[in-house]
Wavefront OBJ file of the C-alpha trace (Angstrom):
o trace
v -39.776 -8.118 1.754
v -35.931 -7.899 2.997
v -33.059 -6.438 0.899
v -30.989 -10.213 0.936
v -34.076 -12.166 -0.207
v -35.150 -9.371 -2.846
v -31.769 -8.778 -3.912
v -31.499 -13.073 -4.325
v -34.483 -13.792 -5.974
v -35.487 -11.479 -8.412
v -31.404 -10.188 -9.629
v -31.013 -13.390 -11.761
v -27.096 -11.556 -12.979
v -26.595 -12.310 -9.272
v -27.807 -15.434 -9.435
v -25.749 -16.505 -12.289
v -22.572 -15.202 -10.416
v -23.493 -17.110 -7.163
v -24.223 -20.302 -9.050
v -20.629 -20.324 -10.990
v -18.952 -19.249 -7.172
v -20.581 -22.950 -6.098
v -19.287 -24.439 -9.066
v -15.861 -23.119 -8.091
v -15.573 -23.765 -5.444
v -15.999 -27.475 -5.630
v -13.517 -27.388 -8.496
v -10.367 -27.315 -6.309
v -11.790 -30.564 -4.549
v -11.940 -32.264 -7.733
v -8.878 -30.448 -8.539
v -7.393 -31.541 -6.019
v -7.851 -35.383 -5.153
v -4.838 -36.375 -6.241
v -1.954 -34.557 -3.679
v 0.558 -36.169 -4.713
v 0.848 -35.098 -8.570
v -0.340 -31.187 -8.315
v 2.738 -28.482 -7.702
v 2.770 -25.445 -6.106
v 2.445 -23.388 -8.591
v -0.899 -25.480 -9.813
v -2.131 -24.053 -5.949
v -0.959 -20.564 -6.652
v -2.847 -20.155 -9.876
v -5.790 -21.852 -8.423
v -5.531 -19.982 -4.911
v -4.619 -16.747 -6.923
v -7.731 -16.885 -10.295
v -10.368 -17.780 -6.786
v -9.249 -14.474 -4.946
v -9.854 -12.315 -8.095
v -13.058 -14.221 -9.042
v -14.189 -13.137 -5.006
v -13.094 -9.987 -5.098
v -14.649 -10.144 -8.928
v -18.245 -11.283 -7.065
v -18.376 -9.154 -3.674
v -17.848 -5.960 -5.875
v -21.110 -7.286 -8.460
v -23.011 -7.492 -5.324
v -21.920 -3.830 -4.595
v -23.381 -2.637 -7.758
v -26.286 -4.199 -6.666
v -27.207 -3.009 -4.141
v -26.390 0.041 -5.154
v -27.651 0.250 -8.654
v -31.486 -1.292 -7.065
v -31.397 0.578 -4.034
v -32.611 -1.875 -2.030
v -32.032 -1.774 1.813
v -33.734 -3.180 4.686
v -36.493 -1.603 6.266
v -35.124 -1.494 10.158
v -31.753 -0.690 9.913
v -30.138 2.607 9.403
v -28.386 3.269 5.962
v -24.714 3.882 7.946
v -24.494 1.411 10.257
v -25.736 -0.987 7.106
v -22.939 -0.533 4.806
v -20.326 -0.695 8.288
v -21.431 -4.078 8.658
v -21.244 -5.057 4.771
v -18.352 -3.451 4.811
v -16.997 -5.230 7.637
v -18.173 -8.957 6.772
v -16.605 -8.167 3.091
v -13.731 -7.102 3.872
v -13.105 -10.265 6.912
v -13.765 -12.599 3.455
v -11.058 -11.065 1.771
v -8.684 -10.476 4.747
v -8.747 -14.609 5.396
v -8.465 -15.357 1.976
v -5.780 -13.571 1.290
v -4.429 -14.771 4.709
v -4.519 -18.750 3.531
v -2.628 -16.932 -0.656
v 0.083 -14.785 1.683
v 1.213 -18.409 3.098
v 0.243 -21.000 0.322
v 2.635 -18.181 -1.516
v 5.574 -18.629 0.999
v 5.159 -21.681 1.624
v 3.938 -21.859 5.490
v 2.274 -24.570 7.287
v -0.994 -23.813 7.247
v -3.320 -22.481 9.539
v -4.435 -23.432 13.149
v -8.319 -25.015 12.791
v -9.152 -22.076 15.915
v -8.092 -19.580 13.556
v -9.664 -20.674 10.085
v -13.370 -21.868 12.344
v -13.268 -17.912 14.447
v -13.197 -16.252 10.673
v -16.073 -19.003 9.697
v -18.122 -18.156 12.594
v -17.537 -14.005 12.138
v -18.134 -14.586 8.519
v -21.613 -16.821 8.812
v -22.932 -14.167 12.035
v -21.694 -11.279 9.488
v -23.607 -13.200 6.940
v -27.067 -13.763 9.234
v -27.458 -9.882 10.656
v -26.908 -8.268 7.471
v -29.277 -10.511 5.294
v -26.992 -12.792 2.522
v -26.059 -9.945 -0.441
v -24.321 -11.622 -2.901
v -21.084 -10.088 -1.808
v -21.344 -12.265 1.646
v -22.667 -15.015 -0.198
v -20.046 -14.660 -3.017
v -18.035 -14.381 0.146
v -17.806 -17.107 1.756
v -17.794 -19.461 -0.823
v -14.568 -18.377 -2.007
v -13.968 -19.151 1.698
v -14.036 -21.861 1.984
v -12.804 -23.104 -2.046
v -9.458 -21.753 -0.416
v -9.307 -23.195 2.867
v -10.031 -26.486 0.437
v -6.603 -25.252 -1.598
v -5.095 -25.050 2.145
v -6.285 -28.335 3.073
v -4.716 -29.800 0.603
v -1.686 -28.056 1.280
v -1.758 -29.253 4.534
v -2.232 -33.042 3.300
v 1.138 -31.837 1.867
v 3.199 -30.910 4.163
v 2.625 -33.318 6.568
l 1 2 3 4 5 6 7 8 9 10 11 12 13 14 15 16 17 18 19 20 21 22 23 24 25 26 27 28 29 30 31 32 33 34 35 36 37 38 39 40 41 42 43 44 45 46 47 48 49 50 51 52 53 54 55 56 57 58 59 60 61 62 63 64 65 66 67 68 69 70 71 72 73 74 75 76 77 78 79 80 81 82 83 84 85 86 87 88 89 90 91 92 93 94 95 96 97 98 99 100 101 102 103 104 105 106 107 108 109 110 111 112 113 114 115 116 117 118 119 120 121 122 123 124 125 126 127 128 129 130 131 132 133 134 135 136 137 138 139 140 141 142 143 144 145 146 147 148 149 150 151 152 153 154 155 156
């Protein structure tokens, strides 16, 4: 069996954390539907709480990886961890970039840049098998993009 499928099916805690990620990624959309009443302070609170939750979920994914020693058969260990780390850092980098723009009240990131980051994340996830860290990272990138989208509406 492949690593990602084993972890996502058998690790109950990873499943719970991923469902929590889905709920939290839908939360900002519900919270920010009335953009005229939402202050920049609420944007920051939502953004930073999502970032912290993303880090927690990512660390949980790495702990489950090291604790169970479930590695894919076809990948050498070193290259698997290099790709895993690159995808997770890419997710956190995009979240950090969006948060810094929100914090400094800068205009939203151009659509091409965001689309490029998301394509890289999806490709990286497909490449090494949708681990909990990667899936959680994508959920929270999408949540931050929702916040960024409402920020863009507010500025225009």
